[in-house]
C-alpha positions in Angstrom: 99.3 102.7 72.3 95.8 104.1 73.4 95.1 105.4 76.6 91.8 105.2 78.1 91.1 108.2 80.6 87.6 107.4 82.8 85.6 110.0 84.3 82.5 109.2 86.8 80.5 111.9 86.8 77.9 113.3 89.2 77.1 116.8 89.5 80.5 118.0 89.2 80.2 120.4 86.1 82.0 123.4 87.4 84.9 121.6 88.5 84.8 119.5 85.1 85.7 122.3 83.1 89.2 122.5 85.0 89.7 118.9 84.9 88.7 118.5 80.9 91.1 121.3 80.8 93.6 119.7 81.9 93.5 116.9 79.6 93.5 119.0 76.4 97.2 120.3 77.5 98.4 116.3 77.8 102.0 116.0 76.2 100.5 112.5 75.1 97.6 113.0 72.4 96.9 109.3 71.6 93.8 108.9 74.3 90.2 109.1 74.4 87.9 110.2 77.5 85.3 107.9 78.4 82.4 109.6 80.5 79.7 108.2 82.2 77.1 110.0 84.4 75.4 109.1 87.2 71.9 110.8 86.4 73.5 114.1 88.0 70.5 116.0 89.1 71.8 120.0 88.6 71.8 119.8 84.6 75.8 119.0 84.7 75.5 116.0 81.9 73.6 118.6 79.9 76.4 121.1 80.2 79.5 118.3 79.8 77.4 117.3 76.5 77.7 120.7 75.0 80.9 121.7 76.6 82.6 118.7 74.5 80.2 118.0 71.8 82.9 119.1 69.0 85.6 116.9 70.5 85.6 113.5 68.8 87.9 112.0 72.1 85.0 112.3 74.4 82.9 109.6 74.7 79.6 110.4 76.9 77.6 107.9 78.3 74.8 108.5 81.1 73.5 105.3 83.6 69.8 104.7 83.0 69.4 105.7 86.9 71.8 106.4 89.8 73.7 103.1 90.5 76.8 104.7 92.7 80.4 105.3 91.7 81.2 101.4 91.6 78.8 100.6 89.1 79.7 103.8 87.1 83.4 103.3 87.5 83.1 99.7 86.4 81.0 100.6 83.7 83.8 103.0 82.8 86.3 100.7 82.6 84.1 98.6 80.3 83.3 100.9 77.8 87.2 101.8 77.2 88.9 100.5 74.3 92.5 101.8 75.5 95.2 99.2 76.1 96.1 101.3 79.1 93.4 103.2 81.5 93.1 105.3 84.0 90.4 107.3 86.6 90.7 111.0 86.9 87.7 112.5 88.9 85.9 115.2 87.5 87.1 117.6 90.2 90.7 116.8 90.0 93.4 117.1 87.4 96.2 116.2 85.8 99.7 117.3 85.1 100.7 118.0 81.7 103.0 115.0 81.4 100.9 112.7 83.4 99.6 110.3 80.6 103.3 110.8 79.0 104.9 109.6 82.2 102.6 106.5 82.7 102.8 105.3 79.7 106.7 105.5 79.4 106.9 103.5 82.9 104.7 100.5 81.6 107.0 98.5 80.7 106.4 95.0 79.5 106.3 93.1 82.9 104.4 95.7 84.9 100.5 96.0 84.6 100.2 99.1 86.7 101.8 102.5 87.8 101.2 105.2 90.5 102.4 108.4 91.2 103.0 111.1 93.7 100.3 113.7 94.0 99.6 117.0 94.8 96.6 117.9 97.7 95.3 121.4 96.4 92.7 123.9 97.7 88.8 124.8 96.5 91.0 126.6 93.4 93.1 124.0 92.6 96.0 125.3 94.0 98.6 122.7 95.4 99.1 123.2 99.1 101.6 119.8 99.3 102.8 116.6 98.0 100.6 113.5 100.0 103.2 112.5 102.1 102.3 108.6 102.2 103.2 107.9 98.3 106.3 105.7 97.9 107.2 102.6 96.6 105.9 99.7 97.7 106.9 96.2 97.3 105.1 93.7 94.8 103.5 90.4 95.8 103.0 90.7 99.6 99.7 89.0 100.8 100.1 91.2 104.0 99.9 94.6 102.0 96.2 96.4 101.7 97.7 100.0 101.3 96.3 101.1 104.6 98.3 104.0 104.7 97.3 104.5 101.1 101.0 104.6 99.7 99.4 103.7 96.4 97.1 106.5 95.4 96.2 108.7 92.4 97.8 108.6 89.5 97.0 105.4 88.9 97.3 103.7 85.6 96.5 100.0 84.7 96.3 97.8 81.7 93.1 96.8 81.0 94.1 92.6 79.7 95.4 92.8 84.0 91.8 94.3 84.5 90.4 91.8 83.2 91.9 88.8 85.0 90.2 90.2 88.1 86.8 89.6 89.6 86.1 93.7 88.4 85.4 96.8 90.6 82.4 95.6 93.2 79.5 97.8 92.1 78.0 97.7 95.5 80.5 99.6 96.8 79.7 103.3 97.5 83.2 104.6 98.4 87.0 103.0 98.8 86.0 102.0 95.4 89.9 103.3 94.6 91.3 100.5 97.0 89.2 97.8 96.0 90.7 98.6 92.1 94.2 99.1 93.3 94.5 95.7 95.7 93.0 93.7 93.0 95.4 94.9 90.7 98.1 94.2 93.0 97.8 90.5 93.0 97.9 90.0 89.5 101.0 91.8 88.6 104.0 93.7 89.3 102.9 97.8 89.5 105.7 100.2 89.5 106.1 103.9 91.3 106.5 107.2 89.7 108.5 109.8 91.9 107.1 112.5 90.2 103.4 114.3 91.3 101.0 113.6 88.2 97.4 114.9 89.6 96.1 117.2 91.2 93.5 116.6 93.9 90.9 118.7 95.2 90.1 119.1 99.2 86.7 120.3 99.3 83.3 119.9 101.5 81.6 117.8 98.8 84.2 115.8 98.2 83.6 112.0 99.8 86.6 111.7 102.1 85.9 115.1 103.6 82.2 114.9 104.2 82.2 113.8 107.4 78.2 112.3 107.1 80.0 109.7 104.6 83.0 109.2 106.7 81.4 105.7 108.5 80.1 104.2 105.1 83.5 105.3 103.7 85.0 103.0 106.6 82.4 100.3 106.3 83.0 100.2 102.7 87.3 99.7 103.4 86.9 97.2 105.9 84.5 95.3 103.3 87.2 95.7 100.8 89.9 94.5 103.2 88.0 91.6 104.3 87.5 90.6 100.4 91.2 90.9 99.8 92.3 88.9 102.6 89.3 85.8 101.2 91.0 86.1 98.0 94.8 85.6 99.8 93.4 82.9 101.6 94.0 84.8 104.4 92.2 83.3 108.1 94.7 85.5 110.4 96.2 89.3 110.5 98.9 89.9 113.4 98.1 86.3 115.0 93.9 87.5 115.2 91.4 86.2 113.1 90.0 88.2 110.9 86.4 87.2 111.2 86.5 88.7 114.6 88.1 92.0 113.6 85.0 94.6 113.5 87.2 97.4 111.9 89.8 96.2 109.6 91.5 99.6 108.7 91.3 100.8 112.1 93.4 97.5 113.4 95.6 97.8 110.4 96.8 101.1 110.9 96.5 100.3 114.6 99.5 97.7 114.0 101.0 98.7 111.4 102.1 102.2 112.8 103.7 101.2 116.0 108.0 102.2 116.1 108.9 98.7 114.4 106.4 98.6 111.7 107.3 102.2 110.6 110.8 101.0 110.4 110.1 98.1 108.4 107.9 99.9 106.3 110.5 102.4 105.5 113.2 100.1 104.3 110.4 97.3 102.4 
């Protein structure tokens, strides 16, 4: 079974070297690496090309102009040939058994898997396991992944993705959440109770830069709003969705009281 490792790249060559090394160390070997560079401005594209030029598993592309992460990740999927796909950010890395365990957990009836993952420092040394990773109940219209339970390492059947409308190319953040919610709606997803991904915390990360947090929240609001429309939901917690200005904050507040914490723990 061919696995497509998808990398949307922009100005991250120094981090990518470690990312690429983790791919080469995989215990599962039937994979391709799809890299789409979003017009890096620091020479990263040429350096990635030089680093990977002798690796026939690597398929390197570049956008004609800078289009943003939504467009770039969607293009990664479109270029993939594998039955199973999974995104790996160029500043992160995979555990050696990440592909193997993901493939093994792709049962006939499920369309996606996700795992625990490590939060790491700038040198990619694990600090702790992300605390919210857990199995979620499938098929719930009220599930919006507001606490990021579904997260890295996320892998999915391309045939299932093709049943969705695809990643929103206009998104500049919250792109993974858009993908997760769309796939959650079309089939069963499986939790792997093992850390398979190393997520690097650093100043240039999208979720760490304070200047980008407002834009991230706006994109996340749009992702949740779009999901509610697909699910024909007009109200959440007895409020009309169209009247809620900040869906992420509203849902966090409503789902973080004592009763919902207990229900979430046993759901």
